[in-house]
N, CA, C and O atoms as CSV, one atom per row, in Angstrom:
chain,resi,resn,atom,element,x,y,z
A,1,MET,N,N,0.831,-1.166,0.000
A,1,MET,CA,C,0.000,0.000,0.000
A,1,MET,C,C,0.884,1.241,0.000
A,1,MET,O,O,1.857,1.309,0.750
A,2,ALA,N,N,0.559,2.204,-0.820
A,2,ALA,CA,C,1.352,3.430,-0.923
A,2,ALA,C,C,1.146,4.302,0.305
A,2,ALA,O,O,0.054,4.352,0.871
A,3,LYS,N,N,2.217,4.992,0.712
A,3,LYS,CA,C,2.115,5.902,1.846
A,3,LYS,C,C,1.394,7.169,1.424
A,3,LYS,O,O,1.508,7.622,0.285
A,4,ILE,N,N,0.653,7.727,2.361
A,4,ILE,CA,C,-0.068,8.961,2.089
A,4,ILE,C,C,0.921,10.122,2.077
A,4,ILE,O,O,1.745,10.248,2.983
A,5,THR,N,N,0.843,10.949,1.077
A,5,THR,CA,C,1.635,12.170,1.018
A,5,THR,C,C,0.690,13.323,0.745
A,5,THR,O,O,-0.425,13.125,0.263
A,6,ILE,N,N,1.138,14.512,1.052
A,6,ILE,CA,C,0.275,15.670,0.865
A,6,ILE,C,C,-0.078,15.860,-0.607
A,6,ILE,O,O,-1.176,16.324,-0.915
A,7,SER,N,N,0.814,15.516,-1.510
A,7,SER,CA,C,0.517,15.694,-2.929
A,7,SER,C,C,-0.618,14.775,-3.380
A,7,SER,O,O,-1.315,15.084,-4.347
A,8,ARG,N,N,-0.810,13.644,-2.688
A,8,ARG,CA,C,-1.919,12.760,-3.038
A,8,ARG,C,C,-3.235,13.267,-2.477
A,8,ARG,O,O,-4.297,12.978,-3.029
A,9,ILE,N,N,-3.179,14.016,-1.392
A,9,ILE,CA,C,-4.393,14.529,-0.782
A,9,ILE,C,C,-4.788,15.869,-1.397
A,9,ILE,O,O,-5.963,16.103,-1.680
A,10,TYR,N,N,-3.828,16.729,-1.598
A,10,TYR,CA,C,-4.138,18.083,-2.034
A,10,TYR,C,C,-2.991,18.597,-2.892
A,10,TYR,O,O,-1.874,18.764,-2.401
A,11,GLU,N,N,-3.248,18.840,-4.119
A,11,GLU,CA,C,-2.224,19.342,-5.028
A,11,GLU,C,C,-2.244,20.868,-4.968
A,11,GLU,O,O,-3.059,21.513,-5.628
A,12,LEU,N,N,-1.350,21.432,-4.180
A,12,LEU,CA,C,-1.325,22.871,-3.937
A,12,LEU,C,C,-1.069,23.666,-5.213
A,12,LEU,O,O,-1.692,24.705,-5.432
A,13,SER,N,N,-0.168,23.191,-6.045
A,13,SER,CA,C,0.167,23.956,-7.253
A,13,SER,C,C,-1.034,24.114,-8.181
A,13,SER,O,O,-1.167,25.144,-8.842
A,14,LYS,N,N,-1.902,23.121,-8.241
A,14,LYS,CA,C,-3.105,23.231,-9.072
A,14,LYS,C,C,-4.054,24.285,-8.507
A,14,LYS,O,O,-4.654,25.057,-9.254
A,15,ALA,N,N,-4.181,24.310,-7.196
A,15,ALA,CA,C,-5.074,25.289,-6.573
A,15,ALA,C,C,-4.533,26.711,-6.739
A,15,ALA,O,O,-5.301,27.646,-6.964
A,16,LEU,N,N,-3.221,26.872,-6.630
A,16,LEU,CA,C,-2.638,28.208,-6.742
A,16,LEU,C,C,-2.660,28.736,-8.171
A,16,LEU,O,O,-2.459,29.931,-8.383
A,17,ALA,N,N,-2.896,27.883,-9.144
A,17,ALA,CA,C,-2.962,28.307,-10.547
A,17,ALA,C,C,-4.299,28.970,-10.874
A,17,ALA,O,O,-4.443,29.596,-11.923
A,18,THR,N,N,-5.268,28.833,-9.984
A,18,THR,CA,C,-6.580,29.437,-10.219
A,18,THR,C,C,-6.632,30.826,-9.589
A,18,THR,O,O,-5.805,31.168,-8.743
A,19,LYS,N,N,-7.616,31.624,-10.013
A,19,LYS,CA,C,-7.786,32.972,-9.460
A,19,LYS,C,C,-8.116,32.897,-7.971
A,19,LYS,O,O,-7.558,33.645,-7.168
A,20,SER,N,N,-9.013,32.004,-7.611
A,20,SER,CA,C,-9.365,31.827,-6.197
A,20,SER,C,C,-8.152,31.384,-5.383
A,20,SER,O,O,-7.938,31.858,-4.267
A,21,GLY,N,N,-7.376,30.492,-5.935
A,21,GLY,CA,C,-6.181,30.000,-5.257
A,21,GLY,C,C,-5.174,31.103,-5.008
A,21,GLY,O,O,-4.531,31.132,-3.959
A,22,GLN,N,N,-5.030,32.011,-5.961
A,22,GLN,CA,C,-4.092,33.129,-5.797
A,22,GLN,C,C,-4.578,34.068,-4.695
A,22,GLN,O,O,-3.775,34.605,-3.932
A,23,GLU,N,N,-5.904,34.265,-4.615
A,23,GLU,CA,C,-6.450,35.140,-3.579
A,23,GLU,C,C,-6.319,34.506,-2.194
A,23,GLU,O,O,-6.220,35.221,-1.196
A,24,LEU,N,N,-6.318,33.202,-2.123
A,24,LEU,CA,C,-6.214,32.484,-0.850
A,24,LEU,C,C,-4.862,31.803,-0.669
A,24,LEU,O,O,-4.760,30.812,0.053
A,25,GLN,N,N,-3.829,32.324,-1.316
A,25,GLN,CA,C,-2.513,31.676,-1.302
A,25,GLN,C,C,-1.983,31.472,0.122
A,25,GLN,O,O,-1.474,30.396,0.433
A,26,GLY,N,N,-2.091,32.478,0.988
A,26,GLY,CA,C,-1.578,32.355,2.360
A,26,GLY,C,C,-2.240,31.233,3.138
A,26,GLY,O,O,-1.547,30.352,3.646
A,27,PRO,N,N,-3.583,31.241,3.249
A,27,PRO,CA,C,-4.236,30.164,3.999
A,27,PRO,C,C,-4.040,28.781,3.366
A,27,PRO,O,O,-3.878,27.792,4.081
A,28,LEU,N,N,-4.054,28.708,2.040
A,28,LEU,CA,C,-3.872,27.411,1.384
A,28,LEU,C,C,-2.472,26.856,1.634
A,28,LEU,O,O,-2.308,25.660,1.878
A,29,THR,N,N,-1.474,27.717,1.574
A,29,THR,CA,C,-0.098,27.279,1.825
A,29,THR,C,C,0.051,26.820,3.277
A,29,THR,O,O,0.679,25.796,3.546
A,30,TYR,N,N,-0.526,27.578,4.207
A,30,TYR,CA,C,-0.471,27.211,5.618
A,30,TYR,C,C,-1.117,25.848,5.859
A,30,TYR,O,O,-0.531,24.986,6.515
A,31,LEU,N,N,-2.322,25.656,5.327
A,31,LEU,CA,C,-3.025,24.380,5.518
A,31,LEU,C,C,-2.268,23.226,4.875
A,31,LEU,O,O,-2.227,22.127,5.428
A,32,SER,N,N,-1.677,23.462,3.730
A,32,SER,CA,C,-0.902,22.429,3.046
A,32,SER,C,C,0.300,22.014,3.898
A,32,SER,O,O,0.570,20.824,4.059
A,33,GLU,N,N,1.020,23.002,4.441
A,33,GLU,CA,C,2.185,22.699,5.282
A,33,GLU,C,C,1.769,22.004,6.581
A,33,GLU,O,O,2.447,21.082,7.034
A,34,LEU,N,N,0.657,22.441,7.182
A,34,LEU,CA,C,0.152,21.812,8.397
A,34,LEU,C,C,-0.196,20.342,8.150
A,34,LEU,O,O,0.144,19.473,8.952
A,35,ALA,N,N,-0.870,20.076,7.042
A,35,ALA,CA,C,-1.235,18.698,6.707
A,35,ALA,C,C,0.009,17.842,6.475
A,35,ALA,O,O,0.056,16.691,6.909
A,36,GLU,N,N,1.008,18.390,5.801
A,36,GLU,CA,C,2.244,17.639,5.532
A,36,GLU,C,C,2.960,17.277,6.831
A,36,GLU,O,O,3.383,16.134,7.011
A,37,VAL,N,N,3.096,18.247,7.735
A,37,VAL,CA,C,3.772,18.003,9.014
A,37,VAL,C,C,2.982,16.993,9.853
A,37,VAL,O,O,3.568,16.098,10.462
A,38,THR,N,N,1.667,17.136,9.884
A,38,THR,CA,C,0.824,16.211,10.648
A,38,THR,C,C,0.965,14.790,10.123
A,38,THR,O,O,1.138,13.855,10.906
A,39,LEU,N,N,0.894,14.618,8.818
A,39,LEU,CA,C,1.034,13.278,8.237
A,39,LEU,C,C,2.422,12.696,8.493
A,39,LEU,O,O,2.552,11.506,8.781
A,40,ARG,N,N,3.450,13.520,8.391
A,40,ARG,CA,C,4.809,13.037,8.639
A,40,ARG,C,C,4.945,12.575,10.094
A,40,ARG,O,O,5.532,11.526,10.357
A,41,ASN,N,N,4.403,13.358,11.043
A,41,ASN,CA,C,4.481,12.973,12.454
A,41,ASN,C,C,3.707,11.693,12.734
A,41,ASN,O,O,4.186,10.827,13.466
A,42,LEU,N,N,2.523,11.565,12.162
A,42,LEU,CA,C,1.744,10.347,12.365
A,42,LEU,C,C,2.448,9.135,11.767
A,42,LEU,O,O,2.425,8.049,12.348
A,43,ARG,N,N,3.065,9.317,10.624
A,43,ARG,CA,C,3.772,8.222,9.965
A,43,ARG,C,C,5.006,7.805,10.769
A,43,ARG,O,O,5.333,6.620,10.832
A,44,ASN,N,N,5.693,8.777,11.383
A,44,ASN,CA,C,6.908,8.480,12.144
A,44,ASN,C,C,6.620,8.065,13.580
A,44,ASN,O,O,7.523,7.606,14.279
A,45,GLY,N,N,5.396,8.214,14.027
A,45,GLY,CA,C,5.016,7.810,15.383
A,45,GLY,C,C,5.109,8.959,16.359
A,45,GLY,O,O,6.098,9.692,16.378
A,46,LEU,N,N,4.090,9.116,17.161
A,46,LEU,CA,C,4.056,10.140,18.197
A,46,LEU,C,C,4.415,9.510,19.533
A,46,LEU,O,O,4.071,8.358,19.799
A,47,THR,N,N,5.105,10.269,20.368
A,47,THR,CA,C,5.462,9.779,21.693
A,47,THR,C,C,4.984,10.761,22.750
A,47,THR,O,O,4.762,11.935,22.452
A,48,PHE,N,N,4.824,10.292,23.983
A,48,PHE,CA,C,4.449,11.176,25.079
A,48,PHE,C,C,5.478,12.289,25.244
A,48,PHE,O,O,5.127,13.467,25.316
A,49,ALA,N,N,6.740,11.909,25.304
A,49,ALA,CA,C,7.785,12.882,25.587
A,49,ALA,C,C,7.876,13.967,24.521
A,49,ALA,O,O,8.194,15.113,24.838
A,50,ASP,N,N,7.604,13.628,23.271
A,50,ASP,CA,C,7.688,14.604,22.194
A,50,ASP,C,C,6.476,15.517,22.123
A,50,ASP,O,O,6.579,16.633,21.614
A,51,ASN,N,N,5.342,15.076,22.615
A,51,ASN,CA,C,4.109,15.803,22.354
A,51,ASN,C,C,3.317,16.231,23.587
A,51,ASN,O,O,2.337,16.964,23.452
A,52,LEU,N,N,3.703,15.807,24.757
A,52,LEU,CA,C,3.030,16.228,25.979
A,52,LEU,C,C,4.064,16.822,26.930
A,52,LEU,O,O,5.262,16.580,26.782
A,53,ASP,N,N,3.611,17.581,27.881
A,53,ASP,CA,C,4.496,18.192,28.860
A,53,ASP,C,C,4.823,17.161,29.932
A,53,ASP,O,O,4.291,17.208,31.041
A,54,CYS,N,N,5.714,16.220,29.579
A,54,CYS,CA,C,6.015,15.132,30.500
A,54,CYS,C,C,7.431,14.615,30.286
A,54,CYS,O,O,8.134,15.007,29.354
A,55,GLU,N,N,7.815,13.731,31.175
A,55,GLU,CA,C,9.114,13.067,31.091
A,55,GLU,C,C,8.886,11.581,31.306
A,55,GLU,O,O,8.173,11.190,32.230
A,56,THR,N,N,9.483,10.753,30.465
A,56,THR,CA,C,9.409,9.311,30.666
A,56,THR,C,C,10.689,8.874,31.377
A,56,THR,O,O,11.772,9.398,31.116
A,57,LYS,N,N,10.545,7.917,32.267
A,57,LYS,CA,C,11.691,7.511,33.078
A,57,LYS,C,C,11.602,6.031,33.395
A,57,LYS,O,O,10.516,5.502,33.628
A,58,ARG,N,N,12.734,5.373,33.403
A,58,ARG,CA,C,12.838,3.978,33.827
A,58,ARG,C,C,13.407,3.970,35.238
A,58,ARG,O,O,14.478,4.522,35.492
A,59,ILE,N,N,12.674,3.334,36.159
A,59,ILE,CA,C,13.115,3.270,37.548
A,59,ILE,C,C,13.258,1.806,37.959
A,59,ILE,O,O,12.708,0.907,37.323
A,60,PHE,N,N,13.996,1.594,39.019
A,60,PHE,CA,C,14.192,0.248,39.568
A,60,PHE,C,C,13.673,0.294,41.001
A,60,PHE,O,O,14.166,1.061,41.828
A,61,ILE,N,N,12.678,-0.534,41.280
A,61,ILE,CA,C,11.966,-0.417,42.548
A,61,ILE,C,C,11.738,-1.792,43.171
A,61,ILE,O,O,11.503,-2.780,42.476
A,62,LYS,N,N,11.813,-1.823,44.487
A,62,LYS,CA,C,11.503,-3.055,45.224
A,62,LYS,C,C,10.034,-3.022,45.631
A,62,LYS,O,O,9.447,-1.948,45.765
A,63,ASN,N,N,9.450,-4.184,45.824
A,63,ASN,CA,C,8.041,-4.300,46.190
A,63,ASN,C,C,7.738,-3.548,47.487
A,63,ASN,O,O,8.411,-3.751,48.497
A,64,ASN,N,N,6.715,-2.672,47.457
A,64,ASN,CA,C,6.231,-1.916,48.616
A,64,ASN,C,C,7.330,-1.158,49.356
A,64,ASN,O,O,7.297,-1.064,50.583
A,65,THR,N,N,8.299,-0.620,48.626
A,65,THR,CA,C,9.390,0.142,49.225
A,65,THR,C,C,9.411,1.534,48.617
A,65,THR,O,O,9.402,1.680,47.395
A,66,GLU,N,N,9.439,2.560,49.464
A,66,GLU,CA,C,9.519,3.924,48.957
A,66,GLU,C,C,10.862,4.136,48.271
A,66,GLU,O,O,11.913,3.786,48.809
A,67,THR,N,N,10.811,4.715,47.075
A,67,THR,CA,C,12.003,4.950,46.272
A,67,THR,C,C,11.999,6.394,45.793
A,67,THR,O,O,11.007,6.864,45.235
A,68,ILE,N,N,13.106,7.098,46.009
A,68,ILE,CA,C,13.238,8.479,45.537
A,68,ILE,C,C,13.654,8.435,44.075
A,68,ILE,O,O,14.570,7.703,43.700
A,69,ILE,N,N,12.966,9.232,43.250
A,69,ILE,CA,C,13.338,9.303,41.836
A,69,ILE,C,C,13.729,10.737,41.504
A,69,ILE,O,O,13.202,11.692,42.074
A,70,SER,N,N,14.649,10.862,40.587
A,70,SER,CA,C,15.069,12.196,40.155
A,70,SER,C,C,14.406,12.506,38.818
A,70,SER,O,O,14.114,11.609,38.027
A,71,ILE,N,N,14.177,13.787,38.585
A,71,ILE,CA,C,13.613,14.205,37.313
A,71,ILE,C,C,14.551,15.208,36.665
A,71,ILE,O,O,15.284,15.923,37.349
A,72,THR,N,N,14.522,15.255,35.343
A,72,THR,CA,C,15.375,16.165,34.592
A,72,THR,C,C,14.949,17.611,34.804
A,72,THR,O,O,15.795,18.498,34.907
A,73,SER,N,N,13.656,17.852,34.870
A,73,SER,CA,C,13.108,19.205,35.015
A,73,SER,C,C,13.043,19.578,36.494
A,73,SER,O,O,11.976,19.511,37.104
A,74,GLN,N,N,14.159,19.964,37.063
A,74,GLN,CA,C,14.243,20.211,38.503
A,74,GLN,C,C,13.355,21.361,38.976
A,74,GLN,O,O,12.897,21.338,40.118
A,75,ASN,N,N,13.103,22.350,38.149
A,75,ASN,CA,C,12.329,23.509,38.582
A,75,ASN,C,C,10.827,23.348,38.344
A,75,ASN,O,O,10.080,24.317,38.474
A,76,ARG,N,N,10.388,22.179,38.008
A,76,ARG,CA,C,8.974,21.954,37.710
A,76,ARG,C,C,8.414,20.908,38.653
A,76,ARG,O,O,9.113,19.978,39.055
A,77,ARG,N,N,7.157,21.067,39.000
A,77,ARG,CA,C,6.501,20.107,39.893
A,77,ARG,C,C,5.617,19.165,39.088
A,77,ARG,O,O,4.889,19.582,38.188
A,78,ALA,N,N,5.697,17.914,39.425
A,78,ALA,CA,C,4.868,16.902,38.770
A,78,ALA,C,C,3.414,17.089,39.188
A,78,ALA,O,O,3.127,17.383,40.348
A,79,GLN,N,N,2.509,16.920,38.244
A,79,GLN,CA,C,1.079,16.969,38.519
A,79,GLN,C,C,0.507,15.562,38.650
A,79,GLN,O,O,-0.384,15.314,39.462
A,80,ARG,N,N,1.036,14.639,37.832
A,80,ARG,CA,C,0.576,13.252,37.827
A,80,ARG,C,C,1.756,12.353,37.466
A,80,ARG,O,O,2.681,12.765,36.765
A,81,ILE,N,N,1.703,11.129,37.956
A,81,ILE,CA,C,2.679,10.121,37.565
A,81,ILE,C,C,1.906,8.856,37.220
A,81,ILE,O,O,1.059,8.401,37.989
A,82,TYR,N,N,2.208,8.299,36.060
A,82,TYR,CA,C,1.533,7.097,35.576
A,82,TYR,C,C,2.551,5.973,35.416
A,82,TYR,O,O,3.706,6.211,35.062
A,83,ILE,N,N,2.114,4.759,35.677
A,83,ILE,CA,C,2.946,3.594,35.389
A,83,ILE,C,C,2.685,3.207,33.942
A,83,ILE,O,O,1.546,2.945,33.555
A,84,ASP,N,N,3.737,3.173,33.154
A,84,ASP,CA,C,3.606,2.760,31.760
A,84,ASP,C,C,3.627,1.240,31.671
A,84,ASP,O,O,2.732,0.633,31.082
A,85,ARG,N,N,4.647,0.630,32.256
A,85,ARG,CA,C,4.747,-0.833,32.240
A,85,ARG,C,C,5.848,-1.298,33.182
A,85,ARG,O,O,6.788,-0.559,33.476
A,86,ALA,N,N,5.717,-2.509,33.642
A,86,ALA,CA,C,6.769,-3.158,34.427
A,86,ALA,C,C,7.539,-4.056,33.474
A,86,ALA,O,O,6.962,-4.919,32.812
A,87,VAL,N,N,8.834,-3.848,33.413
A,87,VAL,CA,C,9.678,-4.598,32.481
A,87,VAL,C,C,10.526,-5.563,33.287
A,87,VAL,O,O,11.498,-5.158,33.926
A,88,ASP,N,N,10.166,-6.825,33.260
A,88,ASP,CA,C,10.886,-7.811,34.053
A,88,ASP,C,C,10.729,-9.161,33.378
A,88,ASP,O,O,9.876,-9.331,32.506
A,89,GLN,N,N,11.547,-10.116,33.778
A,89,GLN,CA,C,11.433,-11.455,33.202
A,89,GLN,C,C,10.138,-12.121,33.636
A,89,GLN,O,O,9.595,-12.961,32.918
A,90,ASN,N,N,9.648,-11.753,34.797
A,90,ASN,CA,C,8.394,-12.301,35.303
A,90,ASN,C,C,7.280,-11.286,35.109
A,90,ASN,O,O,7.531,-10.100,34.893
A,91,TYR,N,N,6.063,-11.762,35.189
A,91,TYR,CA,C,4.890,-10.915,35.051
A,91,TYR,C,C,4.383,-10.546,36.430
A,91,TYR,O,O,3.997,-11.420,37.206
A,92,TYR,N,N,4.381,-9.244,36.746
A,92,TYR,CA,C,3.886,-8.779,38.031
A,92,TYR,C,C,2.728,-7.823,37.806
A,92,TYR,O,O,2.806,-6.921,36.973
A,93,VAL,N,N,1.664,-8.027,38.550
A,93,VAL,CA,C,0.506,-7.148,38.502
A,93,VAL,C,C,0.689,-6.075,39.562
A,93,VAL,O,O,1.009,-6.383,40.710
A,94,VAL,N,N,0.488,-4.806,39.182
A,94,VAL,CA,C,0.586,-3.712,40.139
A,94,VAL,C,C,-0.661,-3.747,41.016
A,94,VAL,O,O,-1.786,-3.640,40.528
A,95,ASP,N,N,-0.442,-3.896,42.297
A,95,ASP,CA,C,-1.534,-4.009,43.269
A,95,ASP,C,C,-1.841,-2.650,43.905
A,95,ASP,O,O,-2.994,-2.342,44.208
A,96,SER,N,N,-0.790,-1.841,44.105
A,96,SER,CA,C,-0.975,-0.504,44.671
A,96,SER,C,C,0.109,0.423,44.126
A,96,SER,O,O,1.211,-0.010,43.789
A,97,PHE,N,N,-0.232,1.709,44.050
A,97,PHE,CA,C,0.716,2.689,43.521
A,97,PHE,C,C,0.433,4.039,44.162
A,97,PHE,O,O,-0.719,4.456,44.281
A,98,GLY,N,N,1.485,4.708,44.567
A,98,GLY,CA,C,1.349,6.047,45.120
A,98,GLY,C,C,2.640,6.818,44.946
A,98,GLY,O,O,3.716,6.246,44.770
A,99,TRP,N,N,2.502,8.132,44.998
A,99,TRP,CA,C,3.688,8.987,44.924
A,99,TRP,C,C,3.418,10.266,45.704
A,99,TRP,O,O,2.269,10.654,45.912
A,100,LYS,N,N,4.501,10.915,46.133
A,100,LYS,CA,C,4.393,12.155,46.892
A,100,LYS,C,C,5.713,12.905,46.799
A,100,LYS,O,O,6.712,12.376,46.311
A,101,TYR,N,N,5.700,14.130,47.269
A,101,TYR,CA,C,6.934,14.882,47.465
A,101,TYR,C,C,7.313,14.753,48.932
A,101,TYR,O,O,6.460,14.917,49.804
A,102,ASN,N,N,8.577,14.463,49.220
A,102,ASN,CA,C,9.016,14.399,50.614
A,102,ASN,C,C,9.396,15.801,51.099
A,102,ASN,O,O,9.277,16.769,50.347
A,103,SER,N,N,9.844,15.913,52.329
A,103,SER,CA,C,10.165,17.225,52.909
A,103,SER,C,C,11.331,17.916,52.209
A,103,SER,O,O,11.496,19.129,52.345
A,104,SER,N,N,12.142,17.169,51.465
A,104,SER,CA,C,13.265,17.742,50.711
A,104,SER,C,C,12.867,18.136,49.296
A,104,SER,O,O,13.696,18.632,48.533
A,105,GLY,N,N,11.605,17.919,48.941
A,105,GLY,CA,C,11.139,18.277,47.604
A,105,GLY,C,C,11.421,17.218,46.551
A,105,GLY,O,O,11.304,17.487,45.355
A,106,GLU,N,N,11.793,16.016,46.981
A,106,GLU,CA,C,12.074,14.923,46.052
A,106,GLU,C,C,10.806,14.091,45.849
A,106,GLU,O,O,9.966,13.987,46.743
A,107,ILE,N,N,10.685,13.503,44.658
A,107,ILE,CA,C,9.542,12.635,44.385
A,107,ILE,C,C,9.822,11.251,44.958
A,107,ILE,O,O,10.884,10.672,44.727
A,108,VAL,N,N,8.858,10.733,45.705
A,108,VAL,CA,C,8.956,9.405,46.286
A,108,VAL,C,C,7.841,8.550,45.687
A,108,VAL,O,O,6.675,8.942,45.705
A,109,VAL,N,N,8.201,7.387,45.160
A,109,VAL,CA,C,7.249,6.476,44.525
A,109,VAL,C,C,7.224,5.178,45.318
A,109,VAL,O,O,8.260,4.696,45.776
A,110,LYS,N,N,6.026,4.618,45.475
A,110,LYS,CA,C,5.883,3.313,46.138
A,110,LYS,C,C,4.912,2.470,45.315
A,110,LYS,O,O,3.787,2.887,45.039
A,111,ILE,N,N,5.363,1.283,44.930
A,111,ILE,CA,C,4.547,0.376,44.121
A,111,ILE,C,C,4.487,-0.972,44.826
A,111,ILE,O,O,5.507,-1.530,45.230
A,112,GLY,N,N,3.272,-1.476,44.960
A,112,GLY,CA,C,3.080,-2.811,45.509
A,112,GLY,C,C,2.673,-3.755,44.391
A,112,GLY,O,O,1.786,-3.443,43.596
A,113,PHE,N,N,3.314,-4.896,44.334
A,113,PHE,CA,C,3.022,-5.880,43.294
A,113,PHE,C,C,2.294,-7.074,43.899
A,113,PHE,O,O,2.607,-7.507,45.008
A,114,ALA,N,N,1.335,-7.593,43.170
A,114,ALA,CA,C,0.637,-8.811,43.595
A,114,ALA,C,C,1.619,-9.985,43.511
A,114,ALA,O,O,2.653,-9.883,42.851
A,115,ASN,N,N,1.304,-11.064,44.160
A,115,ASN,CA,C,2.130,-12.284,44.164
A,115,ASN,C,C,3.459,-12.084,44.865
A,115,ASN,O,O,4.347,-12.928,44.740
A,116,SER,N,N,3.623,-10.999,45.597
A,116,SER,CA,C,4.793,-10.730,46.437
A,116,SER,C,C,6.119,-11.193,45.842
A,116,SER,O,O,6.605,-12.271,46.186
A,117,PRO,N,N,6.709,-10.400,44.958
A,117,PRO,CA,C,8.042,-10.752,44.453
A,117,PRO,C,C,9.060,-10.729,45.600
A,117,PRO,O,O,8.802,-10.121,46.638
A,118,PRO,N,N,10.204,-11.380,45.425
A,118,PRO,CA,C,11.219,-11.405,46.481
A,118,PRO,C,C,11.579,-9.988,46.945
A,118,PRO,O,O,11.656,-9.068,46.130
A,119,ALA,N,N,11.796,-9.815,48.242
A,119,ALA,CA,C,12.036,-8.496,48.833
A,119,ALA,C,C,13.289,-7.814,48.282
A,119,ALA,O,O,13.351,-6.585,48.231
A,120,ASN,N,N,14.282,-8.597,47.869
A,120,ASN,CA,C,15.530,-8.007,47.382
A,120,ASN,C,C,15.542,-7.793,45.867
A,120,ASN,O,O,16.554,-7.361,45.315
A,121,LEU,N,N,14.433,-8.091,45.192
A,121,LEU,CA,C,14.377,-8.002,43.734
A,121,LEU,C,C,14.026,-6.588,43.286
A,121,LEU,O,O,12.999,-6.038,43.683
A,122,ASP,N,N,14.896,-6.000,42.449
A,122,ASP,CA,C,14.591,-4.716,41.817
A,122,ASP,C,C,13.777,-4.985,40.558
A,122,ASP,O,O,14.239,-5.668,39.644
A,123,ILE,N,N,12.573,-4.449,40.517
A,123,ILE,CA,C,11.717,-4.609,39.343
A,123,ILE,C,C,11.821,-3.335,38.518
A,123,ILE,O,O,11.693,-2.232,39.049
A,124,THR,N,N,12.051,-3.488,37.236
A,124,THR,CA,C,12.190,-2.356,36.332
A,124,THR,C,C,10.806,-1.883,35.914
A,124,THR,O,O,9.992,-2.662,35.419
A,125,VAL,N,N,10.550,-0.583,36.124
A,125,VAL,CA,C,9.249,-0.005,35.811
A,125,VAL,C,C,9.456,1.270,34.999
A,125,VAL,O,O,10.288,2.110,35.343
A,126,ASP,N,N,8.696,1.403,33.925
A,126,ASP,CA,C,8.701,2.646,33.148
A,126,ASP,C,C,7.533,3.505,33.621
A,126,ASP,O,O,6.396,3.039,33.699
A,127,ILE,N,N,7.830,4.766,33.936
A,127,ILE,CA,C,6.790,5.685,34.380
A,127,ILE,C,C,6.762,6.919,33.502
A,127,ILE,O,O,7.738,7.239,32.823
A,128,VAL,N,N,5.630,7.609,33.523
A,128,VAL,CA,C,5.464,8.874,32.817
A,128,VAL,C,C,5.145,9.929,33.876
A,128,VAL,O,O,4.175,9.799,34.623
A,129,ILE,N,N,5.974,10.974,33.931
A,129,ILE,CA,C,5.775,12.067,34.881
A,129,ILE,C,C,5.182,13.228,34.089
A,129,ILE,O,O,5.821,13.768,33.187
A,130,HIS,N,N,3.954,13.602,34.435
A,130,HIS,CA,C,3.243,14.656,33.705
A,130,HIS,C,C,3.342,15.956,34.492
A,130,HIS,O,O,3.030,15.986,35.682
A,131,PHE,N,N,3.773,17.029,33.835
A,131,PHE,CA,C,3.970,18.316,34.500
A,131,PHE,C,C,2.816,19.288,34.286
A,131,PHE,O,O,2.608,20.176,35.113
A,132,GLY,N,N,2.061,19.147,33.201
A,132,GLY,CA,C,1.091,20.185,32.844
A,132,GLY,C,C,-0.277,20.032,33.342
A,132,GLY,O,O,-1.131,20.876,33.070
């Protein structure tokens, strides 16, 4: 299947060759460029980090243990934190999740996993920290 390109959707040069097209050259050019950029981004894939006011982070956490995490945007406060996925050789279901700022202004995350993984096991978890 052929990839969608702006020239297949809207041939700008044909529109600009008409009297109406010449009168609307600015808006038509803007819309054409907007459509091209939108299609290119959709084709290349959108990510949270590129398109939302957030930071993605991989953390290593023990079951039901408070863990301090650092963020790149030190002068910004997190509004929400989401668990994206737990990346481990075993499958663990998240049973509980919470986060807070401690008295030093650091983010503290605590995740409880069902089936009680070993206490000394660091489970790799990807999180999304939303600032906006």
